[in-house]
mmJSON file of the N, C-alpha and C atoms, coordinates in Angstrom:
{"data_MODEL":{"atom_site":{
"group_PDB":["ATOM","ATOM","ATOM","ATOM","ATOM","ATOM","ATOM","ATOM","ATOM","ATOM","ATOM","ATOM","ATOM","ATOM","ATOM","ATOM","ATOM","ATOM","ATOM","ATOM","ATOM","ATOM","ATOM","ATOM","ATOM","ATOM","ATOM","ATOM","ATOM","ATOM","ATOM","ATOM","ATOM","ATOM","ATOM","ATOM","ATOM","ATOM","ATOM","ATOM","ATOM","ATOM","ATOM","ATOM","ATOM","ATOM","ATOM","ATOM","ATOM","ATOM","ATOM","ATOM","ATOM","ATOM","ATOM","ATOM","ATOM","ATOM","ATOM","ATOM","ATOM","ATOM","ATOM","ATOM","ATOM","ATOM","ATOM","ATOM","ATOM","ATOM","ATOM","ATOM","ATOM","ATOM","ATOM","ATOM","ATOM","ATOM","ATOM","ATOM","ATOM","ATOM","ATOM","ATOM","ATOM","ATOM","ATOM","ATOM","ATOM","ATOM","ATOM","ATOM","ATOM","ATOM","ATOM","ATOM","ATOM","ATOM","ATOM","ATOM","ATOM","ATOM","ATOM","ATOM","ATOM","ATOM","ATOM","ATOM","ATOM","ATOM","ATOM","ATOM","ATOM","ATOM","ATOM","ATOM","ATOM","ATOM","ATOM","ATOM","ATOM","ATOM","ATOM","ATOM","ATOM","ATOM","ATOM","ATOM","ATOM","ATOM","ATOM","ATOM","ATOM","ATOM","ATOM","ATOM","ATOM","ATOM","ATOM","ATOM","ATOM","ATOM","ATOM","ATOM","ATOM","ATOM","ATOM","ATOM","ATOM","ATOM","ATOM","ATOM","ATOM","ATOM","ATOM","ATOM","ATOM","ATOM","ATOM","ATOM","ATOM","ATOM","ATOM","ATOM","ATOM","ATOM","ATOM","ATOM","ATOM","ATOM","ATOM","ATOM","ATOM","ATOM","ATOM","ATOM","ATOM","ATOM","ATOM","ATOM","ATOM","ATOM","ATOM","ATOM","ATOM","ATOM","ATOM","ATOM","ATOM","ATOM","ATOM","ATOM","ATOM","ATOM","ATOM","ATOM","ATOM","ATOM","ATOM","ATOM","ATOM","ATOM","ATOM","ATOM","ATOM","ATOM","ATOM","ATOM","ATOM","ATOM","ATOM","ATOM","ATOM","ATOM","ATOM","ATOM","ATOM","ATOM","ATOM","ATOM","ATOM","ATOM","ATOM","ATOM","ATOM","ATOM","ATOM","ATOM"],
"id":[1,2,3,4,5,6,7,8,9,10,11,12,13,14,15,16,17,18,19,20,21,22,23,24,25,26,27,28,29,30,31,32,33,34,35,36,37,38,39,40,41,42,43,44,45,46,47,48,49,50,51,52,53,54,55,56,57,58,59,60,61,62,63,64,65,66,67,68,69,70,71,72,73,74,75,76,77,78,79,80,81,82,83,84,85,86,87,88,89,90,91,92,93,94,95,96,97,98,99,100,101,102,103,104,105,106,107,108,109,110,111,112,113,114,115,116,117,118,119,120,121,122,123,124,125,126,127,128,129,130,131,132,133,134,135,136,137,138,139,140,141,142,143,144,145,146,147,148,149,150,151,152,153,154,155,156,157,158,159,160,161,162,163,164,165,166,167,168,169,170,171,172,173,174,175,176,177,178,179,180,181,182,183,184,185,186,187,188,189,190,191,192,193,194,195,196,197,198,199,200,201,202,203,204,205,206,207,208,209,210,211,212,213,214,215,216,217,218,219,220,221,222,223,224,225,226,227,228],
"type_symbol":["N","C","C","N","C","C","N","C","C","N","C","C","N","C","C","N","C","C","N","C","C","N","C","C","N","C","C","N","C","C","N","C","C","N","C","C","N","C","C","N","C","C","N","C","C","N","C","C","N","C","C","N","C","C","N","C","C","N","C","C","N","C","C","N","C","C","N","C","C","N","C","C","N","C","C","N","C","C","N","C","C","N","C","C","N","C","C","N","C","C","N","C","C","N","C","C","N","C","C","N","C","C","N","C","C","N","C","C","N","C","C","N","C","C","N","C","C","N","C","C","N","C","C","N","C","C","N","C","C","N","C","C","N","C","C","N","C","C","N","C","C","N","C","C","N","C","C","N","C","C","N","C","C","N","C","C","N","C","C","N","C","C","N","C","C","N","C","C","N","C","C","N","C","C","N","C","C","N","C","C","N","C","C","N","C","C","N","C","C","N","C","C","N","C","C","N","C","C","N","C","C","N","C","C","N","C","C","N","C","C","N","C","C","N","C","C","N","C","C","N","C","C","N","C","C","N","C","C"],
"label_atom_id":["N","CA","C","N","CA","C","N","CA","C","N","CA","C","N","CA","C","N","CA","C","N","CA","C","N","CA","C","N","CA","C","N","CA","C","N","CA","C","N","CA","C","N","CA","C","N","CA","C","N","CA","C","N","CA","C","N","CA","C","N","CA","C","N","CA","C","N","CA","C","N","CA","C","N","CA","C","N","CA","C","N","CA","C","N","CA","C","N","CA","C","N","CA","C","N","CA","C","N","CA","C","N","CA","C","N","CA","C","N","CA","C","N","CA","C","N","CA","C","N","CA","C","N","CA","C","N","CA","C","N","CA","C","N","CA","C","N","CA","C","N","CA","C","N","CA","C","N","CA","C","N","CA","C","N","CA","C","N","CA","C","N","CA","C","N","CA","C","N","CA","C","N","CA","C","N","CA","C","N","CA","C","N","CA","C","N","CA","C","N","CA","C","N","CA","C","N","CA","C","N","CA","C","N","CA","C","N","CA","C","N","CA","C","N","CA","C","N","CA","C","N","CA","C","N","CA","C","N","CA","C","N","CA","C","N","CA","C","N","CA","C","N","CA","C","N","CA","C","N","CA","C","N","CA","C","N","CA","C","N","CA","C","N","CA","C"],
"label_alt_id":[null,null,null,null,null,null,null,null,null,null,null,null,null,null,null,null,null,null,null,null,null,null,null,null,null,null,null,null,null,null,null,null,null,null,null,null,null,null,null,null,null,null,null,null,null,null,null,null,null,null,null,null,null,null,null,null,null,null,null,null,null,null,null,null,null,null,null,null,null,null,null,null,null,null,null,null,null,null,null,null,null,null,null,null,null,null,null,null,null,null,null,null,null,null,null,null,null,null,null,null,null,null,null,null,null,null,null,null,null,null,null,null,null,null,null,null,null,null,null,null,null,null,null,null,null,null,null,null,null,null,null,null,null,null,null,null,null,null,null,null,null,null,null,null,null,null,null,null,null,null,null,null,null,null,null,null,null,null,null,null,null,null,null,null,null,null,null,null,null,null,null,null,null,null,null,null,null,null,null,null,null,null,null,null,null,null,null,null,null,null,null,null,null,null,null,null,null,null,null,null,null,null,null,null,null,null,null,null,null,null,null,null,null,null,null,null,null,null,null,null,null,null,null,null,null,null,null,null],
"label_comp_id":["MET","MET","MET","HIS","HIS","HIS","THR","THR","THR","ILE","ILE","ILE","ILE","ILE","ILE","ARG","ARG","ARG","HIS","HIS","HIS","ALA","ALA","ALA","ASP","ASP","ASP","TRP","TRP","TRP","LEU","LEU","LEU","MET","MET","MET","SER","SER","SER","PRO","PRO","PRO","GLU","GLU","GLU","THR","THR","THR","ALA","ALA","ALA","PRO","PRO","PRO","GLU","GLU","GLU","ALA","ALA","ALA","PRO","PRO","PRO","ALA","ALA","ALA","VAL","VAL","VAL","ILE","ILE","ILE","PHE","PHE","PHE","GLU","GLU","GLU","MET","MET","MET","GLN","GLN","GLN","CYS","CYS","CYS","THR","THR","THR","THR","THR","THR","CYS","CYS","CYS","GLY","GLY","GLY","ASP","ASP","ASP","ALA","ALA","ALA","SER","SER","SER","GLN","GLN","GLN","ALA","ALA","ALA","GLU","GLU","GLU","GLU","GLU","GLU","ASP","ASP","ASP","PHE","PHE","PHE","GLU","GLU","GLU","VAL","VAL","VAL","ALA","ALA","ALA","ARG","ARG","ARG","THR","THR","THR","TRP","TRP","TRP","ALA","ALA","ALA","PHE","PHE","PHE","THR","THR","THR","HIS","HIS","HIS","VAL","VAL","VAL","GLY","GLY","GLY","ARG","ARG","ARG","ASN","ASN","ASN","PRO","PRO","PRO","SER","SER","SER","HIS","HIS","HIS","THR","THR","THR","GLY","GLY","GLY","PHE","PHE","PHE","ARG","ARG","ARG","GLU","GLU","GLU","VAL","VAL","VAL","VAL","VAL","VAL","HIS","HIS","HIS","ARG","ARG","ARG","PHE","PHE","PHE","TRP","TRP","TRP","ARG","ARG","ARG","ALA","ALA","ALA","THR","THR","THR","LEU","LEU","LEU","LYS","LYS","LYS","SER","SER","SER"],
"label_asym_id":["A","A","A","A","A","A","A","A","A","A","A","A","A","A","A","A","A","A","A","A","A","A","A","A","A","A","A","A","A","A","A","A","A","A","A","A","A","A","A","A","A","A","A","A","A","A","A","A","A","A","A","A","A","A","A","A","A","A","A","A","A","A","A","A","A","A","A","A","A","A","A","A","A","A","A","A","A","A","A","A","A","A","A","A","A","A","A","A","A","A","A","A","A","A","A","A","A","A","A","A","A","A","A","A","A","A","A","A","A","A","A","A","A","A","A","A","A","A","A","A","A","A","A","A","A","A","A","A","A","A","A","A","A","A","A","A","A","A","A","A","A","A","A","A","A","A","A","A","A","A","A","A","A","A","A","A","A","A","A","A","A","A","A","A","A","A","A","A","A","A","A","A","A","A","A","A","A","A","A","A","A","A","A","A","A","A","A","A","A","A","A","A","A","A","A","A","A","A","A","A","A","A","A","A","A","A","A","A","A","A","A","A","A","A","A","A","A","A","A","A","A","A","A","A","A","A","A","A"],
"label_entity_id":["1","1","1","1","1","1","1","1","1","1","1","1","1","1","1","1","1","1","1","1","1","1","1","1","1","1","1","1","1","1","1","1","1","1","1","1","1","1","1","1","1","1","1","1","1","1","1","1","1","1","1","1","1","1","1","1","1","1","1","1","1","1","1","1","1","1","1","1","1","1","1","1","1","1","1","1","1","1","1","1","1","1","1","1","1","1","1","1","1","1","1","1","1","1","1","1","1","1","1","1","1","1","1","1","1","1","1","1","1","1","1","1","1","1","1","1","1","1","1","1","1","1","1","1","1","1","1","1","1","1","1","1","1","1","1","1","1","1","1","1","1","1","1","1","1","1","1","1","1","1","1","1","1","1","1","1","1","1","1","1","1","1","1","1","1","1","1","1","1","1","1","1","1","1","1","1","1","1","1","1","1","1","1","1","1","1","1","1","1","1","1","1","1","1","1","1","1","1","1","1","1","1","1","1","1","1","1","1","1","1","1","1","1","1","1","1","1","1","1","1","1","1","1","1","1","1","1","1"],
"label_seq_id":[1,1,1,2,2,2,3,3,3,4,4,4,5,5,5,6,6,6,7,7,7,8,8,8,9,9,9,10,10,10,11,11,11,12,12,12,13,13,13,14,14,14,15,15,15,16,16,16,17,17,17,18,18,18,19,19,19,20,20,20,21,21,21,22,22,22,23,23,23,24,24,24,25,25,25,26,26,26,27,27,27,28,28,28,29,29,29,30,30,30,31,31,31,32,32,32,33,33,33,34,34,34,35,35,35,36,36,36,37,37,37,38,38,38,39,39,39,40,40,40,41,41,41,42,42,42,43,43,43,44,44,44,45,45,45,46,46,46,47,47,47,48,48,48,49,49,49,50,50,50,51,51,51,52,52,52,53,53,53,54,54,54,55,55,55,56,56,56,57,57,57,58,58,58,59,59,59,60,60,60,61,61,61,62,62,62,63,63,63,64,64,64,65,65,65,66,66,66,67,67,67,68,68,68,69,69,69,70,70,70,71,71,71,72,72,72,73,73,73,74,74,74,75,75,75,76,76,76],
"pdbx_PDB_ins_code":[null,null,null,null,null,null,null,null,null,null,null,null,null,null,null,null,null,null,null,null,null,null,null,null,null,null,null,null,null,null,null,null,null,null,null,null,null,null,null,null,null,null,null,null,null,null,null,null,null,null,null,null,null,null,null,null,null,null,null,null,null,null,null,null,null,null,null,null,null,null,null,null,null,null,null,null,null,null,null,null,null,null,null,null,null,null,null,null,null,null,null,null,null,null,null,null,null,null,null,null,null,null,null,null,null,null,null,null,null,null,null,null,null,null,null,null,null,null,null,null,null,null,null,null,null,null,null,null,null,null,null,null,null,null,null,null,null,null,null,null,null,null,null,null,null,null,null,null,null,null,null,null,null,null,null,null,null,null,null,null,null,null,null,null,null,null,null,null,null,null,null,null,null,null,null,null,null,null,null,null,null,null,null,null,null,null,null,null,null,null,null,null,null,null,null,null,null,null,null,null,null,null,null,null,null,null,null,null,null,null,null,null,null,null,null,null,null,null,null,null,null,null,null,null,null,null,null,null],
"Cartn_x":[9.59,8.493,8.019,6.712,6.123,5.18,5.151,4.197,3.198,1.927,0.875,0.107,0.039,-0.701,-1.756,-2.973,-4.03,-4.884,-5.418,-6.297,-7.664,-8.226,-9.574,-10.297,-11.583,-12.414,-13.053,-12.888,-13.421,-14.484,-15.424,-16.447,-16.254,-16.471,-16.431,-17.824,-18.357,-19.676,-19.723,-20.617,-20.735,-21.056,-20.483,-20.717,-22.171,-22.864,-24.282,-24.574,-23.553,-23.773,-24.419,-25.318,-25.997,-25.036,-23.901,-22.934,-21.953,-22.129,-21.229,-21.338,-20.219,-20.276,-21.099,-21.704,-22.481,-21.533,-22.073,-21.316,-21.062,-19.848,-19.449,-19.147,-19.627,-19.436,-18.653,-17.835,-17.065,-16.908,-16.89,-16.637,-15.358,-14.508,-13.262,-13.238,-12.838,-12.669,-11.377,-11.453,-10.248,-9.421,-9.93,-9.175,-8.264,-8.83,-8.054,-7.77,-8.442,-8.207,-9.032,-9.804,-10.664,-11.684,-12.152,-13.061,-14.133,-15.244,-16.33,-15.936,-16.729,-16.584,-17.056,-16.545,-17.033,-18.381,-19.409,-20.782,-21.485,-22.391,-23.212,-24.28,-24.661,-25.706,-25.058,-25.227,-24.63,-25.074,-26.319,-26.83,-26.027,-25.494,-24.672,-23.394,-22.746,-21.528,-21.829,-22.941,-23.304,-23.628,-24.314,-24.616,-23.326,-22.335,-21.042,-20.466,-20.534,-19.994,-20.727,-22.051,-22.806,-22.399,-22.225,-21.808,-20.404,-19.514,-18.135,-18.071,-18.777,-18.754,-19.451,-20.45,-21.107,-20.156,-19.253,-18.271,-17.039,-16.809,-15.63,-16.074,-16.666,-17.275,-16.345,-15.044,-14.132,-13.785,-14.255,-13.989,-15.164,-15.146,-16.298,-16.086,-14.9,-14.632,-14.587,-15.215,-15.253,-15.006,-14.428,-14.192,-15.034,-15.809,-16.572,-15.701,-15.614,-14.895,-15.937,-15.985,-16.952,-16.19,-16.537,-15.972,-17.088,-16.959,-17.952,-17.215,-17.759,-17.094,-17.526,-16.555,-16.77,-16.337,-16.836,-16.501,-16.092,-14.982,-14.545,-15.001,-15.59,-16.012,-15.594,-15.297,-14.97,-16.202,-16.025,-17.124,-17.349,-18.619,-18.892,-19.073],
"Cartn_y":[-141.217,-140.367,-140.832,-140.969,-141.4,-140.333,-140.21,-139.323,-140.182,-139.952,-140.704,-139.732,-140.07,-139.251,-140.132,-139.691,-140.444,-139.468,-139.951,-139.127,-139.052,-137.867,-137.692,-136.665,-136.857,-135.894,-134.951,-133.675,-132.648,-131.841,-131.329,-130.416,-129.069,-128.007,-126.662,-126.068,-125.53,-124.916,-123.747,-122.8,-121.676,-122.175,-121.53,-121.889,-121.6,-122.583,-122.427,-122.56,-122.747,-122.874,-121.592,-121.729,-120.535,-119.464,-119.868,-118.911,-118.378,-118.774,-118.338,-116.832,-116.191,-114.754,-114.478,-113.319,-112.911,-112.587,-112.595,-112.153,-110.655,-110.22,-108.818,-108.237,-107.032,-106.355,-105.071,-104.764,-103.524,-103.096,-101.804,-101.27,-100.446,-100.604,-99.854,-99.085,-97.842,-97.028,-97.467,-97.829,-98.26,-97.087,-95.87,-94.686,-94.203,-94.04,-93.475,-94.455,-95.604,-96.597,-96.41,-95.329,-95.116,-96.246,-96.575,-97.711,-97.438,-98.115,-98.046,-98.841,-98.713,-99.593,-100.978,-101.997,-103.36,-103.474,-103.903,-103.916,-105.228,-105.641,-106.818,-106.514,-105.262,-104.846,-104.289,-104.983,-104.547,-103.144,-102.791,-101.465,-100.337,-100.543,-99.514,-99.304,-100.391,-100.283,-99.658,-100.037,-99.484,-97.993,-97.599,-96.181,-95.383,-95.969,-95.295,-95.032,-96.044,-95.893,-94.778,-94.717,-93.641,-92.273,-92.172,-90.914,-90.535,-91.522,-91.267,-90.766,-91.42,-90.974,-89.618,-89.36,-88.053,-86.925,-87.206,-86.201,-86.164,-87.265,-87.411,-87.986,-87.174,-87.688,-88.489,-88.316,-89.096,-90.464,-90.725,-91.998,-92.952,-93.588,-94.399,-95.9,-96.331,-97.764,-98.175,-99.315,-99.811,-101.308,-101.772,-103.193,-103.608,-104.658,-105.199,-106.226,-106.121,-107.091,-107.785,-109.108,-109.888,-110.858,-110.863,-111.816,-112.807,-113.996,-115.048,-116.209,-116.764,-117.813,-119.184,-120.069,-121.385,-122.479,-123.669,-124.837,-125.97,-126.631,-127.815,-129.047,-130.003,-131.256,-132.419,-133.53,-134.712,-135.223,-135.537,-136.099,-137.534,-137.889,-139.264,-140.204],
"Cartn_z":[46.076,45.671,44.296,44.121,42.86,42.327,41.022,40.37,39.633,39.903,39.231,38.348,37.081,36.131,35.493,35.52,34.847,34.059,32.978,32.151,32.822,32.848,33.402,32.548,32.369,31.657,32.669,32.428,33.31,32.587,33.35,32.837,33.513,32.766,33.331,33.168,34.256,34.191,35.167,34.903,35.837,37.244,38.216,39.616,39.967,40.522,40.851,42.344,43.157,44.597,45.124,46.087,46.616,47.13,47.645,48.192,47.129,45.884,44.804,44.598,44.308,44.02,42.766,42.724,41.548,40.392,39.186,38.016,38.182,37.849,38.001,36.618,36.357,35.069,35.259,34.235,34.234,32.777,32.534,31.193,31.247,30.214,30.123,28.811,28.861,27.66,26.984,25.701,24.986,24.48,24.624,24.225,25.348,26.547,27.651,28.784,28.775,29.819,31.072,31.138,32.3,32.364,33.562,33.709,34.75,34.568,35.54,36.783,37.801,38.958,38.564,39.218,39.011,39.725,38.985,39.505,39.185,40.041,39.757,38.714,38.591,37.658,36.391,35.256,33.998,33.629,33.931,33.553,34.181,35.367,36.018,35.209,34.78,33.974,32.611,32.01,30.704,30.814,31.857,32.071,32.219,32.899,33.016,31.618,30.732,29.371,28.619,28.732,28.076,28.619,29.913,30.535,30.066,30.011,29.59,28.149,27.237,25.838,25.69,26.524,26.493,26.87,27.802,28.238,27.331,26.603,25.744,24.396,23.519,22.282,21.364,21.497,20.652,21.265,22.478,23.161,22.9,21.755,21.348,21.493,21.874,22.014,23.474,23.768,25.141,25.161,26.24,26.47,27.671,27.493,28.618,29.327,30.646,31.46,32.327,32.221,32.988,33.883,35.146,36.094,36.423,35.879,36.106,36.753,37.781,38.537,38.022,37.85,37.236,38.205,37.96,38.762,37.826,38.147,37.409,38.173,37.48,38.082,37.184,37.817,37.046,36.313,35.053,34.253,34.694,34.937,35.382,34.221],
"occupancy":[1.0,1.0,1.0,1.0,1.0,1.0,1.0,1.0,1.0,1.0,1.0,1.0,1.0,1.0,1.0,1.0,1.0,1.0,1.0,1.0,1.0,1.0,1.0,1.0,1.0,1.0,1.0,1.0,1.0,1.0,1.0,1.0,1.0,1.0,1.0,1.0,1.0,1.0,1.0,1.0,1.0,1.0,1.0,1.0,1.0,1.0,1.0,1.0,1.0,1.0,1.0,1.0,1.0,1.0,1.0,1.0,1.0,1.0,1.0,1.0,1.0,1.0,1.0,1.0,1.0,1.0,1.0,1.0,1.0,1.0,1.0,1.0,1.0,1.0,1.0,1.0,1.0,1.0,1.0,1.0,1.0,1.0,1.0,1.0,1.0,1.0,1.0,1.0,1.0,1.0,1.0,1.0,1.0,1.0,1.0,1.0,1.0,1.0,1.0,1.0,1.0,1.0,1.0,1.0,1.0,1.0,1.0,1.0,1.0,1.0,1.0,1.0,1.0,1.0,1.0,1.0,1.0,1.0,1.0,1.0,1.0,1.0,1.0,1.0,1.0,1.0,1.0,1.0,1.0,1.0,1.0,1.0,1.0,1.0,1.0,1.0,1.0,1.0,1.0,1.0,1.0,1.0,1.0,1.0,1.0,1.0,1.0,1.0,1.0,1.0,1.0,1.0,1.0,1.0,1.0,1.0,1.0,1.0,1.0,1.0,1.0,1.0,1.0,1.0,1.0,1.0,1.0,1.0,1.0,1.0,1.0,1.0,1.0,1.0,1.0,1.0,1.0,1.0,1.0,1.0,1.0,1.0,1.0,1.0,1.0,1.0,1.0,1.0,1.0,1.0,1.0,1.0,1.0,1.0,1.0,1.0,1.0,1.0,1.0,1.0,1.0,1.0,1.0,1.0,1.0,1.0,1.0,1.0,1.0,1.0,1.0,1.0,1.0,1.0,1.0,1.0,1.0,1.0,1.0,1.0,1.0,1.0,1.0,1.0,1.0,1.0,1.0,1.0],
"B_iso_or_equiv":[0.0,0.0,0.0,0.0,0.0,0.0,0.0,0.0,0.0,0.0,0.0,0.0,0.0,0.0,0.0,0.0,0.0,0.0,0.0,0.0,0.0,0.0,0.0,0.0,0.0,0.0,0.0,0.0,0.0,0.0,0.0,0.0,0.0,0.0,0.0,0.0,0.0,0.0,0.0,0.0,0.0,0.0,0.0,0.0,0.0,0.0,0.0,0.0,0.0,0.0,0.0,0.0,0.0,0.0,0.0,0.0,0.0,0.0,0.0,0.0,0.0,0.0,0.0,0.0,0.0,0.0,0.0,0.0,0.0,0.0,0.0,0.0,0.0,0.0,0.0,0.0,0.0,0.0,0.0,0.0,0.0,0.0,0.0,0.0,0.0,0.0,0.0,0.0,0.0,0.0,0.0,0.0,0.0,0.0,0.0,0.0,0.0,0.0,0.0,0.0,0.0,0.0,0.0,0.0,0.0,0.0,0.0,0.0,0.0,0.0,0.0,0.0,0.0,0.0,0.0,0.0,0.0,0.0,0.0,0.0,0.0,0.0,0.0,0.0,0.0,0.0,0.0,0.0,0.0,0.0,0.0,0.0,0.0,0.0,0.0,0.0,0.0,0.0,0.0,0.0,0.0,0.0,0.0,0.0,0.0,0.0,0.0,0.0,0.0,0.0,0.0,0.0,0.0,0.0,0.0,0.0,0.0,0.0,0.0,0.0,0.0,0.0,0.0,0.0,0.0,0.0,0.0,0.0,0.0,0.0,0.0,0.0,0.0,0.0,0.0,0.0,0.0,0.0,0.0,0.0,0.0,0.0,0.0,0.0,0.0,0.0,0.0,0.0,0.0,0.0,0.0,0.0,0.0,0.0,0.0,0.0,0.0,0.0,0.0,0.0,0.0,0.0,0.0,0.0,0.0,0.0,0.0,0.0,0.0,0.0,0.0,0.0,0.0,0.0,0.0,0.0,0.0,0.0,0.0,0.0,0.0,0.0,0.0,0.0,0.0,0.0,0.0,0.0],
"pdbx_formal_charge":[null,null,null,null,null,null,null,null,null,null,null,null,null,null,null,null,null,null,null,null,null,null,null,null,null,null,null,null,null,null,null,null,null,null,null,null,null,null,null,null,null,null,null,null,null,null,null,null,null,null,null,null,null,null,null,null,null,null,null,null,null,null,null,null,null,null,null,null,null,null,null,null,null,null,null,null,null,null,null,null,null,null,null,null,null,null,null,null,null,null,null,null,null,null,null,null,null,null,null,null,null,null,null,null,null,null,null,null,null,null,null,null,null,null,null,null,null,null,null,null,null,null,null,null,null,null,null,null,null,null,null,null,null,null,null,null,null,null,null,null,null,null,null,null,null,null,null,null,null,null,null,null,null,null,null,null,null,null,null,null,null,null,null,null,null,null,null,null,null,null,null,null,null,null,null,null,null,null,null,null,null,null,null,null,null,null,null,null,null,null,null,null,null,null,null,null,null,null,null,null,null,null,null,null,null,null,null,null,null,null,null,null,null,null,null,null,null,null,null,null,null,null,null,null,null,null,null,null],
"auth_seq_id":[1,1,1,2,2,2,3,3,3,4,4,4,5,5,5,6,6,6,7,7,7,8,8,8,9,9,9,10,10,10,11,11,11,12,12,12,13,13,13,14,14,14,15,15,15,16,16,16,17,17,17,18,18,18,19,19,19,20,20,20,21,21,21,22,22,22,23,23,23,24,24,24,25,25,25,26,26,26,27,27,27,28,28,28,29,29,29,30,30,30,31,31,31,32,32,32,33,33,33,34,34,34,35,35,35,36,36,36,37,37,37,38,38,38,39,39,39,40,40,40,41,41,41,42,42,42,43,43,43,44,44,44,45,45,45,46,46,46,47,47,47,48,48,48,49,49,49,50,50,50,51,51,51,52,52,52,53,53,53,54,54,54,55,55,55,56,56,56,57,57,57,58,58,58,59,59,59,60,60,60,61,61,61,62,62,62,63,63,63,64,64,64,65,65,65,66,66,66,67,67,67,68,68,68,69,69,69,70,70,70,71,71,71,72,72,72,73,73,73,74,74,74,75,75,75,76,76,76],
"auth_comp_id":["MET","MET","MET","HIS","HIS","HIS","THR","THR","THR","ILE","ILE","ILE","ILE","ILE","ILE","ARG","ARG","ARG","HIS","HIS","HIS","ALA","ALA","ALA","ASP","ASP","ASP","TRP","TRP","TRP","LEU","LEU","LEU","MET","MET","MET","SER","SER","SER","PRO","PRO","PRO","GLU","GLU","GLU","THR","THR","THR","ALA","ALA","ALA","PRO","PRO","PRO","GLU","GLU","GLU","ALA","ALA","ALA","PRO","PRO","PRO","ALA","ALA","ALA","VAL","VAL","VAL","ILE","ILE","ILE","PHE","PHE","PHE","GLU","GLU","GLU","MET","MET","MET","GLN","GLN","GLN","CYS","CYS","CYS","THR","THR","THR","THR","THR","THR","CYS","CYS","CYS","GLY","GLY","GLY","ASP","ASP","ASP","ALA","ALA","ALA","SER","SER","SER","GLN","GLN","GLN","ALA","ALA","ALA","GLU","GLU","GLU","GLU","GLU","GLU","ASP","ASP","ASP","PHE","PHE","PHE","GLU","GLU","GLU","VAL","VAL","VAL","ALA","ALA","ALA","ARG","ARG","ARG","THR","THR","THR","TRP","TRP","TRP","ALA","ALA","ALA","PHE","PHE","PHE","THR","THR","THR","HIS","HIS","HIS","VAL","VAL","VAL","GLY","GLY","GLY","ARG","ARG","ARG","ASN","ASN","ASN","PRO","PRO","PRO","SER","SER","SER","HIS","HIS","HIS","THR","THR","THR","GLY","GLY","GLY","PHE","PHE","PHE","ARG","ARG","ARG","GLU","GLU","GLU","VAL","VAL","VAL","VAL","VAL","VAL","HIS","HIS","HIS","ARG","ARG","ARG","PHE","PHE","PHE","TRP","TRP","TRP","ARG","ARG","ARG","ALA","ALA","ALA","THR","THR","THR","LEU","LEU","LEU","LYS","LYS","LYS","SER","SER","SER"],
"auth_asym_id":["A","A","A","A","A","A","A","A","A","A","A","A","A","A","A","A","A","A","A","A","A","A","A","A","A","A","A","A","A","A","A","A","A","A","A","A","A","A","A","A","A","A","A","A","A","A","A","A","A","A","A","A","A","A","A","A","A","A","A","A","A","A","A","A","A","A","A","A","A","A","A","A","A","A","A","A","A","A","A","A","A","A","A","A","A","A","A","A","A","A","A","A","A","A","A","A","A","A","A","A","A","A","A","A","A","A","A","A","A","A","A","A","A","A","A","A","A","A","A","A","A","A","A","A","A","A","A","A","A","A","A","A","A","A","A","A","A","A","A","A","A","A","A","A","A","A","A","A","A","A","A","A","A","A","A","A","A","A","A","A","A","A","A","A","A","A","A","A","A","A","A","A","A","A","A","A","A","A","A","A","A","A","A","A","A","A","A","A","A","A","A","A","A","A","A","A","A","A","A","A","A","A","A","A","A","A","A","A","A","A","A","A","A","A","A","A","A","A","A","A","A","A","A","A","A","A","A","A"],
"auth_atom_id":["N","CA","C","N","CA","C","N","CA","C","N","CA","C","N","CA","C","N","CA","C","N","CA","C","N","CA","C","N","CA","C","N","CA","C","N","CA","C","N","CA","C","N","CA","C","N","CA","C","N","CA","C","N","CA","C","N","CA","C","N","CA","C","N","CA","C","N","CA","C","N","CA","C","N","CA","C","N","CA","C","N","CA","C","N","CA","C","N","CA","C","N","CA","C","N","CA","C","N","CA","C","N","CA","C","N","CA","C","N","CA","C","N","CA","C","N","CA","C","N","CA","C","N","CA","C","N","CA","C","N","CA","C","N","CA","C","N","CA","C","N","CA","C","N","CA","C","N","CA","C","N","CA","C","N","CA","C","N","CA","C","N","CA","C","N","CA","C","N","CA","C","N","CA","C","N","CA","C","N","CA","C","N","CA","C","N","CA","C","N","CA","C","N","CA","C","N","CA","C","N","CA","C","N","CA","C","N","CA","C","N","CA","C","N","CA","C","N","CA","C","N","CA","C","N","CA","C","N","CA","C","N","CA","C","N","CA","C","N","CA","C","N","CA","C","N","CA","C","N","CA","C","N","CA","C","N","CA","C","N","CA","C","N","CA","C"],
"pdbx_PDB_model_num":[1,1,1,1,1,1,1,1,1,1,1,1,1,1,1,1,1,1,1,1,1,1,1,1,1,1,1,1,1,1,1,1,1,1,1,1,1,1,1,1,1,1,1,1,1,1,1,1,1,1,1,1,1,1,1,1,1,1,1,1,1,1,1,1,1,1,1,1,1,1,1,1,1,1,1,1,1,1,1,1,1,1,1,1,1,1,1,1,1,1,1,1,1,1,1,1,1,1,1,1,1,1,1,1,1,1,1,1,1,1,1,1,1,1,1,1,1,1,1,1,1,1,1,1,1,1,1,1,1,1,1,1,1,1,1,1,1,1,1,1,1,1,1,1,1,1,1,1,1,1,1,1,1,1,1,1,1,1,1,1,1,1,1,1,1,1,1,1,1,1,1,1,1,1,1,1,1,1,1,1,1,1,1,1,1,1,1,1,1,1,1,1,1,1,1,1,1,1,1,1,1,1,1,1,1,1,1,1,1,1,1,1,1,1,1,1,1,1,1,1,1,1,1,1,1,1,1,1]
}}}
């Protein structure tokens, strides 16, 4: 059995294939950990955060979670 290792330059870029999944957004409350649904539309996640802080005025910190799909390709 042989192991072959060679140096290669790779590029990382957002996936652009037509069948690629859409970017997904989610907001998480950093006070209580509650979170919005994962959505393709950022405005839906942001509206959830506004609603959450409206119901919980001391919950003012949020974490945005973004799921973006990437593709690695060999650099030519």
